[in-house]
Every structure is written in C-alpha cells, then in structure tokens.
N, C-alpha and C positions, 0 to 999 in steps of 0.2 A: 094461210097466213092472214092475220088480221091487221098488221101494221101497228099494233099497240105496243107500247114500251113494256118490256118485262123487267121487273125489279131484280136487282142483283141477287137477293136471297132466293129468288124463284128460278134463277138460271141454273142449268145443269150442262155438263159436257156429255157428248154421246157419239156414237158411231152409227152411220146409216148403213144398214145391212141390205136394204131394198128400198125402192122409192117410197118415201113417206113412212118408213119402218125404222125407228131408231132404238138403239139399245143404250141406256144411260151408262156412263162410266164414272165411277167414284174417284176422288182425288188419290186415294191409297192405291187404286188399281193403276192409275197413270204413273205413279212413282215406281211401281213394280215392273212396268214394261219400258221405262225410260231407257234409252240407249246411253251408254257411257261414252262421253266425249273424250277423245285422245288428244285433241288440239294438234293433230298432225295432218300432213297432206301426203298422200300416196302418189308418187310419180309413176305413171304407167308407161310413158313414152317421151322421147325427145324429138324435136324437129329441127331442120336446118334454119339458120337465121333468115335466109331468103324467104322462107315460108311464112314469116310473121309480118303482118301488116305494120307499117311504120306508126300508126296511131296507137298501137299497144306498147310501144317501147317506153314512153314516158309514164303512162298511167295504165293500170289494168283495165 
C-alpha cells in the first residue's frame, strides 16, 4: 500500500481469496448474488422477563 488516493473511476470491488490475492467483482455480478431482503425477523426463542436486564426495556 502506498497511501496514495485512488480516483473513483480507478476503484474496483473485489474479494480477497488469499493474502494479497484479489479477484475483481463487477457490479452486474454483485446484483446477481445479492440476497433478497424480506424485512422480517425470525424469532427463534423466548426468554422469561426476569432474564432481561432492565436497561433493555426502554430502548434496544
């Protein structure tokens, strides 16, 4: 790394597959692998009220 600023047009996205070994990823590839958001929360378990610390009752 040189610490020099890279112009936006010269920037690319990539995935590091090994130390200092990067594979570039194109924007169309990112859209193909994007996860579809469901905007839902899956509840896996409940707990008793006594198990929840007081500080979490007003704000998460």
